[in-house]
DRENSEFI-674287 format. One record per residue (C-alpha): x, y, z; residue number from 1. Coordinates in pm, whole numbers, plus 50000, padded with zeros to 5 digits. Layout:
<nodes>
(node (X,Y,Z),NUM)
...
</nodes>
This chain:
<nodes>
(node (04907,33811,90662),1)
(node (04838,34120,90456),2)
(node (04749,34182,90093),3)
(node (05040,34300,89878),4)
(node (04863,34326,89540),5)
(node (04509,34323,89404),6)
(node (04369,34291,89054),7)
(node (04100,34529,88918),8)
(node (03815,34294,89009),9)
(node (03932,34270,89370),10)
(node (03971,34647,89388),11)
(node (03606,34687,89285),12)
(node (03508,34464,89578),13)
(node (03674,34708,89819),14)
(node (03999,34520,89874),15)
(node (04316,34724,89907),16)
(node (04689,34677,89948),17)
(node (04794,34646,90313),18)
(node (04459,34505,90423),19)
(node (04456,34205,90656),20)
(node (04375,33881,90477),21)
(node (04110,33795,90736),22)
(node (03934,34127,90674),23)
(node (03952,34072,90298),24)
(node (03794,33728,90329),25)
(node (03521,33877,90544),26)
(node (03433,34102,90249),27)
(node (03476,33835,89979),28)
(node (03415,33485,90105),29)
(node (03538,33309,89789),30)
(node (03853,33519,89760),31)
(node (04134,33354,89560),32)
(node (04480,33427,89701),33)
(node (04838,33332,89617),34)
(node (05152,33361,89822),35)
(node (05355,33670,89746),36)
(node (05700,33614,89593),37)
(node (05897,33941,89623),38)
(node (06213,33787,89477),39)
(node (06031,33672,89163),40)
(node (05860,34012,89135),41)
(node (06197,34184,89153),42)
(node (06342,33962,88881),43)
(node (06040,34019,88659),44)
(node (06072,34395,88704),45)
(node (06443,34380,88620),46)
(node (06363,34178,88308),47)
(node (06103,34436,88206),48)
(node (06354,34713,88266),49)
(node (06609,34542,88039),50)
(node (06345,34500,87770),51)
(node (06271,34874,87790),52)
(node (06625,34919,87660),53)
(node (06468,34903,87313),54)
(node (06355,35262,87377),55)
(node (06654,35401,87569),56)
(node (06968,35254,87729),57)
(node (06899,35446,88051),58)
(node (06644,35227,88228),59)
(node (06623,35111,88586),60)
(node (06355,34964,88815),61)
(node (06211,35196,89076),62)
(node (06387,35176,89410),63)
(node (06215,35053,89724),64)
(node (06145,35409,89840),65)
(node (05979,35482,89504),66)
(node (05763,35170,89507),67)
(node (05873,34845,89349),68)
(node (05608,34857,89079),69)
(node (05757,35078,88812),70)
(node (06047,35147,88578),71)
(node (06225,35476,88519),72)
(node (06325,35554,88158),73)
(node (06539,35853,88064),74)
(node (06424,35916,87705),75)
(node (06623,36235,87655),76)
(node (06723,36244,87288),77)
(node (06541,35916,87212),78)
(node (06173,36013,87173),79)
(node (06211,36144,86818),80)
(node (06320,35797,86705),81)
(node (05969,35672,86782),82)
(node (05770,35968,86650),83)
(node (05767,36177,86967),84)
(node (05692,36131,87335),85)
(node (05322,36056,87291),86)
(node (05391,35799,87019),87)
(node (05657,35635,87235),88)
(node (05415,35597,87526),89)
(node (05144,35456,87302),90)
(node (05384,35203,87150),91)
(node (05502,35098,87496),92)
(node (05146,35068,87626),93)
(node (05033,34856,87331),94)
(node (05326,34617,87365),95)
(node (05270,34573,87738),96)
(node (04897,34526,87683),97)
(node (04973,34243,87440),98)
(node (05138,34063,87732),99)
(node (04848,34129,87965),100)
(node (05023,34410,88154),101)
(node (04818,34720,88236),102)
(node (05041,35021,88291),103)
(node (05017,35391,88360),104)
(node (05287,35612,88208),105)
(node (05394,35974,88215),106)
(node (05666,36192,88064),107)
(node (05786,36503,88250),108)
(node (06092,36720,88295),109)
(node (06180,36557,88628),110)
(node (06170,36199,88747),111)
(node (05960,36297,89050),112)
(node (05698,36473,88838),113)
(node (05678,36176,88599),114)
(node (05642,35936,88895),115)
(node (05356,36137,89044),116)
(node (05180,36195,88711),117)
(node (05191,35825,88623),118)
(node (05029,35720,88951),119)
(node (04796,36009,89029),120)
(node (04732,36172,88692),121)
(node (04386,36179,88540),122)
(node (04489,35981,88232),123)
(node (04675,35653,88188),124)
(node (04912,35823,87943),125)
(node (05031,36168,88041),126)
(node (05276,36395,87864),127)
(node (05350,36700,88075),128)
(node (05452,36986,87841),129)
(node (05810,37108,87880),130)
(node (05869,37355,88163),131)
(node (05508,37317,88281),132)
(node (05555,37039,88533),133)
(node (05526,37280,88828),134)
(node (05170,37378,88743),135)
(node (05080,37016,88673),136)
(node (05196,36869,89004),137)
(node (05049,37137,89234),138)
(node (04699,36975,89251),139)
(node (04842,36624,89295),140)
(node (04806,36459,89639),141)
(node (05098,36457,89879),142)
(node (05133,36083,89809),143)
(node (05285,36186,89474),144)
(node (05596,36296,89665),145)
(node (05701,35935,89737),146)
(node (05667,35978,90113),147)
(node (05626,35716,90382),148)
(node (05263,35619,90457),149)
(node (05304,35748,90813),150)
(node (05415,36088,90683),151)
(node (05124,36104,90438),152)
(node (04877,36018,90712),153)
(node (05022,36283,90941),154)
(node (04995,36546,90665),155)
(node (04634,36451,90606),156)
(node (04554,36495,90976),157)
(node (04688,36849,90949),158)
(node (04467,36918,90647),159)
(node (04757,36913,90400),160)
(node (04632,36697,90117),161)
(node (04788,36843,89803),162)
(node (05132,36963,89703),163)
(node (04989,37316,89669),164)
(node (04894,37303,90037),165)
(node (05256,37229,90130),166)
(node (05396,37516,89926),167)
(node (05166,37759,90106),168)
(node (05347,37688,90434),169)
(node (05696,37796,90546),170)
(node (05968,37540,90474),171)
(node (06138,37544,90816),172)
(node (05842,37421,91027),173)
(node (05770,37142,90777),174)
(node (06129,37021,90791),175)
(node (06131,37040,91169),176)
(node (05808,36840,91193),177)
(node (05852,36584,90911),178)
(node (06226,36576,90845),179)
(node (06450,36653,90549),180)
(node (06288,36388,90329),181)
(node (05981,36601,90269),182)
(node (06191,36901,90162),183)
(node (06408,36684,89941),184)
(node (06107,36534,89762),185)
(node (05965,36879,89698),186)
(node (06296,36995,89549),187)
(node (06318,36681,89333),188)
(node (05968,36705,89192),189)
(node (06024,37072,89097),190)
(node (06373,37011,88957),191)
(node (06560,37211,89222),192)
(node (06756,36900,89323),193)
(node (06900,36671,89060),194)
(node (06775,36312,89060),195)
(node (06982,36115,88806),196)
(node (06859,35784,88672),197)
(node (07133,35525,88712),198)
(node (07087,35249,88456),199)
(node (07126,34881,88540),200)
(node (07385,34827,88268),201)
(node (07714,35019,88267),202)
(node (07741,35327,88052),203)
(node (07824,35237,87692),204)
(node (07954,35535,87492),205)
(node (07931,35360,87155),206)
(node (07613,35188,87046),207)
(node (07432,35116,86720),208)
(node (07068,35007,86719),209)
(node (06822,34910,86449),210)
(node (06445,34886,86493),211)
(node (06324,34637,86233),212)
(node (06014,34707,86027),213)
(node (05917,34339,86051),214)
(node (06036,34082,86307),215)
(node (06301,33842,86178),216)
(node (06333,33476,86270),217)
(node (06642,33335,86097),218)
(node (07004,33371,86198),219)
(node (07099,33461,85839),220)
(node (06888,33775,85863),221)
(node (07039,33854,86201),222)
(node (07390,33824,86053),223)
(node (07301,34075,85780),224)
(node (07174,34320,86042),225)
(node (07491,34274,86247),226)
(node (07702,34365,85945),227)
(node (07513,34693,85904),228)
(node (07532,34776,86273),229)
(node (07905,34701,86278),230)
(node (07962,34957,86003),231)
(node (07764,35222,86193),232)
(node (07949,35145,86514),233)
(node (08292,35158,86353),234)
(node (08217,35498,86200),235)
(node (08151,35633,86548),236)
(node (08467,35469,86684),237)
(node (08684,35604,86402),238)
(node (08573,35959,86476),239)
(node (08728,35928,86822),240)
(node (09029,35720,86719),241)
(node (08906,35417,86913),242)
(node (08905,35046,86838),243)
(node (08666,34784,86972),244)
(node (08799,34531,87223),245)
(node (08469,34380,87344),246)
(node (08129,34391,87177),247)
(node (07785,34290,87301),248)
(node (07493,34200,87078),249)
(node (07141,34241,87220),250)
(node (06842,34076,87049),251)
(node (06502,34203,87161),252)
(node (06228,33951,87093),253)
(node (05866,34039,87035),254)
(node (05764,33852,87351),255)
(node (05988,34067,87568),256)
(node (06281,33828,87606),257)
(node (06627,33979,87555),258)
(node (06918,33755,87455),259)
(node (07280,33862,87425),260)
(node (07611,33751,87277),261)
(node (07954,33887,87370),262)
(node (08273,33865,87164),263)
(node (08621,34004,87225),264)
(node (08935,34087,87031),265)
(node (09301,34055,87119),266)
(node (09374,34406,86991),267)
(node (09161,34713,86920),268)
(node (08986,34658,86588),269)
(node (08802,34886,86348),270)
(node (08730,34624,86083),271)
(node (08350,34585,86060),272)
(node (08376,34271,85848),273)
(node (08597,34100,86105),274)
(node (08377,34202,86400),275)
(node (08059,34089,86226),276)
(node (08224,33758,86141),277)
(node (08295,33691,86510),278)
(node (07922,33712,86583),279)
(node (07833,33510,86273),280)
(node (08044,33217,86394),281)
(node (07863,33218,86729),282)
(node (07527,33239,86555),283)
(node (07622,32939,86340),284)
(node (07681,32730,86651),285)
(node (07350,32846,86800),286)
(node (07151,32791,86481),287)
(node (07043,32442,86581),288)
(node (06882,32548,86911),289)
(node (06832,32919,86852),290)
(node (06482,33029,86950),291)
(node (06371,33364,86811),292)
(node (06022,33324,86959),293)
(node (05779,33530,86753),294)
(node (06070,33718,86600),295)
(node (06344,33968,86672),296)
(node (06220,34327,86649),297)
(node (06520,34528,86772),298)
(node (06894,34459,86742),299)
(node (07155,34657,86933),300)
(node (07534,34638,86907),301)
(node (07739,34790,87189),302)
(node (08112,34848,87232),303)
(node (08165,34754,87596),304)
(node (08543,34802,87592),305)
(node (08742,35026,87359),306)
(node (09108,35125,87337),307)
(node (09285,35399,87143),308)
(node (09371,35287,86791),309)
(node (09653,35500,86652),310)
(node (09700,35523,86274),311)
(node (09900,35230,86136),312)
(node (10047,35137,85802),313)
(node (09846,34847,85668),314)
(node (10108,34701,85431),315)
(node (10448,34774,85276),316)
(node (10702,34605,85054),317)
(node (11072,34564,85118),318)
(node (11347,34361,84961),319)
(node (11488,34281,85303),320)
(node (11271,34003,85440),321)
(node (11418,34046,85789),322)
(node (11283,34402,85798),323)
(node (10935,34300,85687),324)
(node (10639,34272,85912),325)
(node (10641,33951,86110),326)
(node (10344,33723,86070),327)
(node (10258,33765,86437),328)
(node (10220,34143,86388),329)
(node (09987,34138,86088),330)
(node (09616,34220,86128),331)
(node (09527,33886,85970),332)
(node (09712,33700,86244),333)
(node (09530,33881,86524),334)
(node (09196,33835,86350),335)
(node (09274,33464,86339),336)
(node (09343,33471,86714),337)
(node (09012,33650,86775),338)
(node (08824,33381,86587),339)
(node (08995,33102,86781),340)
(node (08936,33276,87117),341)
(node (08565,33328,87051),342)
(node (08521,32976,86915),343)
(node (08708,32774,87178),344)
(node (08713,33019,87470),345)
(node (08949,33292,87580),346)
(node (09140,33063,87817),347)
(node (09220,32813,87539),348)
(node (09432,33046,87319),349)
(node (09744,33172,87493),350)
(node (10072,33351,87437),351)
(node (10394,33267,87619),352)
(node (10534,33578,87785),353)
(node (10863,33609,87975),354)
(node (10865,33670,88349),355)
(node (11140,33805,88572),356)
(node (11247,33474,88723),357)
(node (11547,33242,88683),358)
(node (11342,32940,88793),359)
(node (11261,32764,88461),360)
(node (10896,32686,88537),361)
(node (10840,33049,88637),362)
(node (11038,33212,88355),363)
(node (10738,33215,88120),364)
(node (10363,33241,88174),365)
(node (10059,33165,87963),366)
(node (09864,33482,87885),367)
(node (09527,33465,87703),368)
(node (09554,33615,87357),369)
(node (09250,33835,87419),370)
(node (09420,33989,87724),371)
(node (09754,34055,87560),372)
(node (09747,34434,87543),373)
(node (10088,34530,87409),374)
(node (10368,34356,87230),375)
(node (10646,34441,87475),376)
(node (10949,34219,87425),377)
(node (10935,33919,87199),378)
(node (10962,33607,87413),379)
(node (11123,33421,87124),380)
(node (11418,33660,87136),381)
(node (11480,33530,87490),382)
(node (11419,33167,87404),383)
(node (11577,32887,87602),384)
(node (11774,32768,87302),385)
(node (11978,33088,87286),386)
(node (12041,33073,87663),387)
(node (12138,32708,87665),388)
(node (11791,32598,87768),389)
(node (11596,32300,87640),390)
(node (11326,32347,87378),391)
(node (11077,32145,87584),392)
(node (11002,32147,87956),393)
(node (10794,31891,88139),394)
(node (10480,32029,88297),395)
(node (10616,31906,88628),396)
(node (10969,31786,88698),397)
(node (10976,31407,88743),398)
(node (11206,31224,88986),399)
(node (11484,31002,88849),400)
(node (11728,30751,89004),401)
(node (12092,30855,88951),402)
(node (12427,30678,88981),403)
(node (12727,30915,88995),404)
(node (13102,30855,89031),405)
(node (13123,31110,89317),406)
(node (12833,31245,89525),407)
(node (12864,31602,89399),408)
(node (12948,31498,89044),409)
(node (12729,31459,88735),410)
(node (12526,31143,88676),411)
(node (12697,30847,88514),412)
(node (12374,30657,88468),413)
(node (12010,30734,88549),414)
(node (11672,30566,88537),415)
(node (11359,30753,88427),416)
(node (11017,30599,88374),417)
(node (11162,30248,88427),418)
(node (11418,30295,88149),419)
(node (11792,30312,88219),420)
(node (12010,30558,88026),421)
(node (12391,30555,88013),422)
(node (12546,30903,87997),423)
(node (12826,30963,87745),424)
(node (12863,31344,87760),425)
(node (12790,31595,88035),426)
(node (12771,31975,88047),427)
(node (12733,32168,88369),428)
(node (12649,32228,88637),429)
(node (12451,32554,88621),430)
(node (12335,32660,88964),431)
(node (11997,32834,88998),432)
(node (11901,32967,89340),433)
(node (11542,33038,89451),434)
(node (11409,33393,89469),435)
(node (11474,33559,89801),436)
(node (11116,33689,89825),437)
(node (10965,33340,89814),438)
(node (10970,33064,90077),439)
(node (11347,33040,90094),440)
(node (11361,32808,90396),441)
(node (11192,32522,90209),442)
(node (11358,32585,89871),443)
(node (11701,32450,89776),444)
(node (11943,32566,89506),445)
(node (11940,32353,89193),446)
(node (12239,32226,88994),447)
(node (12134,32167,88632),448)
(node (12319,31933,88394),449)
(node (12282,31867,88022),450)
(node (12324,31491,87968),451)
(node (12363,31302,87641),452)
(node (12313,30928,87628),453)
(node (12444,30662,87392),454)
(node (12159,30719,87146),455)
(node (12231,31092,87113),456)
(node (11932,31198,87322),457)
(node (11994,31506,87536),458)
(node (11826,31560,87872),459)
(node (11812,31847,88119),460)
(node (11824,31722,88479),461)
(node (11895,31885,88812),462)
(node (11988,31797,89166),463)
(node (11770,31959,89433),464)
(node (12004,32068,89711),465)
(node (12345,31944,89831),466)
(node (12489,31640,90002),467)
(node (12519,31711,90374),468)
(node (12624,31491,90664),469)
(node (12345,31333,90865),470)
(node (12081,31444,90616),471)
(node (11896,31253,90344),472)
(node (12058,31254,90004),473)
(node (11920,31518,89765),474)
(node (11680,31407,89494),475)
(node (11737,31427,89118),476)
(node (11471,31533,88866),477)
(node (11413,31526,88492),478)
(node (11303,31872,88376),479)
(node (11336,31899,87997),480)
(node (11476,31785,87664),481)
(node (11697,31936,87394),482)
(node (11641,31902,87022),483)
</nodes>
């Protein structure tokens, strides 16, 4: 077993990472050790990276080749919000120190230069002046190039200990001896090869963030802040003619924990009051068990999904009520659907949409209201009533016992759910064949009948298949009811 991490006290005793545990115990007899947990370390680093989103949305943990003990932050265009690069580093250091985390930090023009300056710079906080990173990294050791330990050791044996030593040699022999990785690292640290920082979260083009002067604890204060952020976000969306379809609220606690809430809309929306209200309803349900810790210090509102929102007439008056706006097309109706979807769940609020099928149970489908993009055709214009269809279908057709005057004729009497009905009037049959692209061998044509009994009740039944010699008689089923 080898040592994977040491604290400052152990480092003073001469212990180092990679050392055998037996050798370490020979140096320090009362050494206290714990089993390494790389998975937990990775999760903790990812959590820290998400928390760093209070400074910039472009954060990501260092990759394995860069050492799994750091976080990259692209603060381009963000430093002035915190008083400059030096002030940002000092604020970050103080917050981490409050949690017992000692960190070294650096700001430079390239990710490679910042990585090397943070680990091998003379100071714990380093701000490399713009366009001066080349002169800064030249005296750094070759370990600042993020090379494999074997490569670093081989360079040391050749007397190449600093980056300046490497630049004094021709490029071709170095590449031939140590591979393309060495040349690539040199190009990255000097900015000759681009090294983009890919954030953990997807790119969000529209975001509004507020850094609070004092941490807040109550959901009422959070709701007020959401209303302000929604107005800022909608102004940015309106400039591009976009409407919000899905929003994400991020709450950064003082103790480093980041909580989030996500809401969605059925249609693109640019109403800040409506969007803020969707979050307020979720906060109301969380008020009983909401834990703000020592307070919320940063609130961010992101538009995860947006759609074009063309100009629309908000209201009009007409004497012809049939030409007026239908209730289902008004903004108030869709706002009502958004509130229901976010309160009870997207899958609980559905539209019925027509489908290209003559089979009754396949002719319509339930579509979540939040996923209904466009109006298309109105399913009510193709309702079953206008096509001679019942107003109610059973979820699953139920078998019935039928007595008919002739085998292929309509029922004269039938029994359904242990109740016998005598038929007085019959309409039909209407034959519906299965789709040719489905399992046609196991599907039979259906003959549908509309039956009316002595009490005036009207039923929609069908016979599955035909009467054939030497085959079992076809079954009858109850499928729906008329008004």
